[in-house]
C-alpha positions as CSV (number, residue, x, y, z in Angstrom):
1,M,97.1,83.7,89.5
2,S,96.5,83.9,93.2
3,D,98.5,86.3,95.5
4,A,100.5,83.4,96.9
5,Q,101.4,82.3,93.3
6,A,102.3,85.8,92.3
7,R,104.5,86.2,95.3
8,Q,106.2,82.9,94.4
9,Y,106.7,84.0,90.8
10,V,108.1,87.3,91.7
11,G,110.4,85.8,94.4
12,D,111.7,83.2,92.0
13,A,112.4,86.0,89.4
14,F,114.2,88.1,92.0
15,A,116.5,85.2,92.9
16,R,117.4,84.9,89.2
17,R,117.4,88.7,88.5
18,D,120.9,88.8,87.0
19,R,120.1,85.8,84.7
20,L,116.6,86.7,83.3
21,T,116.2,86.6,79.6
22,P,114.5,89.4,77.7
23,D,111.4,87.2,77.3
24,E,111.3,86.5,81.0
25,V,111.6,90.2,81.9
26,T,108.7,90.9,79.5
27,A,106.6,88.1,81.2
28,L,107.4,89.5,84.6
29,R,106.5,93.1,83.9
30,P,102.6,92.7,84.5
31,Y,103.3,91.2,88.0
32,V,105.6,94.0,88.9
33,T,103.2,96.6,87.5
34,D,100.4,95.1,89.5
35,G,102.5,95.1,92.7
36,M,103.5,98.8,92.2
37,A,99.9,99.7,91.7
38,R,98.9,98.0,95.0
39,L,101.7,99.8,96.8
40,D,100.5,103.1,95.4
41,R,97.0,102.4,96.7
42,G,98.2,101.3,100.1
43,E,97.0,97.7,99.7
44,L,100.6,96.5,100.0
45,R,103.0,97.8,102.7
46,A,106.7,97.2,103.3
47,A,105.8,96.5,107.0
48,R,102.5,96.4,108.9
49,P,101.5,96.3,112.5
50,Q,100.6,92.9,113.9
51,D,99.9,91.9,117.5
52,G,101.9,94.9,118.9
53,D,104.9,94.3,116.6
54,W,105.8,95.1,113.0
55,V,106.1,92.4,110.3
56,V,108.2,93.1,107.3
57,D,107.0,92.0,103.8
58,P,110.1,91.3,101.6
59,Y,107.9,90.9,98.6
60,V,107.4,94.7,98.5
61,K,111.1,95.4,98.1
62,Q,111.4,92.6,95.5
63,V,108.7,94.4,93.4
64,I,110.3,97.8,93.7
65,L,113.8,96.5,92.8
66,L,112.5,94.4,89.9
67,S,110.6,97.5,88.6
68,F,114.1,99.0,87.8
69,L,114.6,96.0,85.6
70,T,111.2,95.7,83.9
71,H,110.5,99.4,83.3
72,P,112.6,101.7,81.2
73,N,113.4,105.3,82.0
74,A,110.9,107.8,80.8
75,A,110.6,111.6,80.8
76,A,107.9,113.0,83.0
77,Q,105.9,116.1,82.0
78,A,107.1,119.4,83.1
79,G,105.0,122.2,84.5
80,P,105.2,125.4,86.4
81,G,107.7,125.0,89.2
82,R,108.3,121.4,88.2
83,P,111.4,120.5,86.1
84,K,111.4,117.5,83.8
85,T,112.5,114.2,85.2
86,Y,113.9,111.0,83.5
87,D,113.3,108.0,85.7
88,K,112.1,104.4,85.9
89,V,109.5,105.4,88.5
90,P,107.0,108.1,87.5
91,L,105.7,110.7,89.9
92,K,102.6,109.8,91.9
93,F,100.5,112.8,90.8
94,E,101.7,112.9,87.2
95,E,98.2,112.1,85.7
96,W,96.0,113.3,88.6
97,E,93.2,115.8,87.9
98,E,91.6,118.1,90.4
99,G,88.9,115.5,91.1
100,D,91.5,113.0,92.1
101,F,92.9,115.3,94.7
102,E,89.4,116.2,96.1
103,K,88.6,112.4,96.4
104,S,91.9,111.7,98.1
105,R,91.5,114.8,100.5
106,L,95.2,115.5,100.2
107,R,96.9,118.9,100.3
108,V,99.9,119.0,98.1
109,V,101.8,122.3,98.2
110,P,104.0,123.3,95.2
111,G,107.4,121.6,95.5
112,A,106.1,118.4,97.1
113,V,107.5,115.4,95.2
114,V,106.0,111.9,95.6
115,R,107.2,108.9,93.6
116,Y,104.6,106.4,92.3
117,G,104.4,103.4,94.6
118,A,104.2,105.6,97.8
119,Y,100.9,105.7,99.6
120,V,99.6,109.0,101.1
121,A,96.4,108.6,103.2
122,P,93.5,111.0,103.3
123,G,94.0,114.2,105.2
124,A,97.7,114.2,104.9
125,V,99.5,117.5,104.0
126,L,102.6,117.5,101.9
127,M,104.7,120.7,102.1
128,P,107.6,121.1,99.7
129,S,109.1,117.7,100.6
130,F,110.1,114.3,99.1
131,V,108.4,111.0,99.6
132,N,110.1,108.0,98.1
133,V,108.8,104.8,96.5
134,G,107.3,102.2,98.9
135,A,106.8,104.7,101.7
136,Y,103.5,104.9,103.6
137,V,102.2,108.2,105.0
138,G,99.2,107.9,107.4
139,A,96.0,109.9,107.6
140,G,96.3,113.4,108.9
141,T,100.1,113.5,108.9
142,M,102.1,116.5,107.7
143,V,105.4,116.1,105.9
144,D,106.8,119.6,106.4
145,T,109.1,121.8,104.3
146,W,112.3,120.0,103.0
147,A,111.5,116.9,105.0
148,T,112.2,113.5,103.3
149,V,110.5,110.2,103.8
150,G,112.8,107.4,102.5
151,S,111.9,104.3,100.5
152,C,109.6,101.9,102.4
153,A,109.5,104.1,105.6
154,Q,106.2,103.7,107.5
155,I,104.7,106.9,109.0
156,G,101.6,106.6,111.1
157,E,98.5,108.8,111.5
158,R,98.5,112.4,112.8
159,C,102.3,112.7,112.8
160,H,104.3,115.9,112.2
161,I,107.5,115.3,110.3
162,S,109.0,118.8,110.8
163,G,111.0,121.0,108.5
164,G,114.2,119.4,107.2
165,A,113.7,116.1,109.1
166,G,114.9,113.0,107.4
167,I,113.2,109.6,107.7
168,G,115.6,107.0,106.3
169,G,114.7,104.5,103.6
170,V,115.8,100.9,102.9
171,L,115.6,98.7,99.8
172,E,118.5,96.3,100.5
173,P,119.2,94.0,102.2
174,I,115.7,92.7,101.5
175,G,115.0,91.5,105.1
176,D,116.1,94.7,106.8
177,N,113.4,96.6,108.7
178,P,112.2,99.9,107.4
179,V,112.0,102.9,109.7
180,V,108.6,102.9,111.5
181,I,107.1,106.1,113.0
182,E,103.9,105.1,114.8
183,D,100.8,107.3,115.3
184,D,100.8,110.7,116.9
185,V,104.6,111.2,116.7
186,F,106.3,114.5,116.5
187,V,109.7,114.5,114.8
188,G,111.5,117.8,115.3
189,A,113.2,120.0,112.7
190,R,116.5,118.7,111.2
191,S,116.2,115.4,113.0
192,E,117.2,112.1,111.4
193,V,115.6,108.7,112.0
194,A,117.3,105.9,110.1
195,E,118.5,102.2,110.0
196,G,115.2,100.6,110.9
197,V,114.6,102.6,114.1
198,R,111.1,102.4,115.5
199,V,109.5,105.4,117.2
200,R,106.5,104.3,119.2
201,T,103.1,106.0,119.5
202,G,103.0,109.5,120.9
203,A,106.8,110.0,121.2
204,V,108.3,113.4,120.7
205,I,111.7,113.7,119.0
206,G,113.3,117.0,119.7
207,M,115.1,119.3,117.2
208,G,118.3,117.9,115.8
209,V,118.1,114.4,117.2
210,Y,119.9,111.6,115.3
211,L,118.6,108.1,115.7
212,G,120.3,105.1,114.1
213,R,120.5,101.4,115.0
214,S,123.6,102.0,117.1
215,T,122.6,105.3,118.8
216,P,122.3,104.8,122.6
217,I,118.8,105.9,123.9
218,V,119.4,106.8,127.6
219,D,116.5,107.3,130.0
220,R,117.6,110.2,132.3
221,A,115.4,109.0,135.1
222,T,116.6,105.4,135.3
223,G,119.9,105.3,133.5
224,E,118.6,102.5,131.3
225,V,120.2,102.3,127.8
226,T,118.4,100.9,124.8
227,Y,118.9,100.8,121.1
228,G,116.7,100.9,118.0
229,E,113.4,101.8,119.6
230,V,111.9,104.9,121.2
231,P,109.2,104.1,123.8
232,E,105.6,105.3,123.7
233,N,105.2,109.0,124.7
234,A,109.0,109.5,125.3
235,V,110.3,112.9,124.9
236,V,113.8,112.6,123.3
237,V,116.5,115.3,123.0
238,A,120.0,115.3,121.7
239,G,122.6,114.7,124.4
240,A,125.9,113.0,125.3
241,R,127.3,110.5,127.7
242,A,130.8,109.8,129.0
243,T,132.6,106.7,127.7
244,A,133.7,104.0,130.2
245,Q,137.1,103.8,128.7
246,Q,137.8,107.5,128.7
247,P,135.5,109.3,131.2
248,G,136.8,112.7,129.9
249,L,135.4,111.9,126.5
250,S,131.7,112.1,125.7
251,V,129.9,110.5,122.7
252,Y,126.6,111.3,121.2
253,A,123.4,109.9,122.8
254,A,119.7,110.5,122.5
255,V,118.2,111.2,126.0
256,I,114.7,110.6,127.2
257,V,114.1,113.5,129.4
258,K,110.5,112.8,130.3
259,Y,107.2,111.4,129.0
260,A,104.8,113.6,127.1
261,D,102.0,115.3,129.0
262,E,99.2,117.6,128.0
263,R,101.6,120.6,128.1
264,T,103.9,118.9,125.7
265,R,101.0,118.0,123.4
266,G,99.9,121.6,123.4
267,K,103.4,122.6,122.1
268,T,103.7,120.0,119.4
269,A,100.0,119.7,118.2
270,L,99.4,120.5,114.6
271,N,96.6,122.9,114.0
272,D,93.6,121.1,112.4
273,L,93.1,124.1,110.1
274,V,96.1,123.1,108.0
275,R,94.5,119.8,107.1
276,D,91.2,121.2,105.8
């Protein structure tokens, strides 16, 4: 069956997911298994760059959601510092040996949890953190301590997702955009980026910044207000702005205070030694 035929088969099954017979679920399982394996290898992505934009692939979310139907819960093996789990999606590194890690060129610190179906590119560093199914983590990126990368979130190359930062996930609605963090982005500690927000290349998100679809992003220099996208190289901090209806009342806003320069890069750069 071609890729187009498999996509049609899975799409039709997803449309009838609450009416599938046991035999149909059994017949569907190999297609879901193959889709999850392709996600795990990075061959499929929930969204991918195309002509300066990002194109969502609903097929990915269909595969993930159907895997909850086609695959039973199973206990994962426990080990030092790793409690048993009982889930429909196994852990990514459950069956990896030392050679697999050497080939992948990953650093996985104790306490890092990655679900199967998430792709982590060579040179990435995972501190004690959580990466959910369908996520994509680019080459040379660090996911720092207690940071979370949600389902289907797309993280570019050479990014630093700082301690305690949260990158939101999305599985439903099917057509909703995942969060996209492009290349060379710094996300400060305890920040949150959710609801399909896109952070463009080279941007710096300061500590404790909260970005959702309805968060106003104010350019301090021009007064321009935008939503849902942080421009390239923008340096964003948490702020507030007065409301038109009640000037004495301020509401939360993310503020672009400047655009990154070499001095900024020096403060946010990740030491290459941590990747070796």
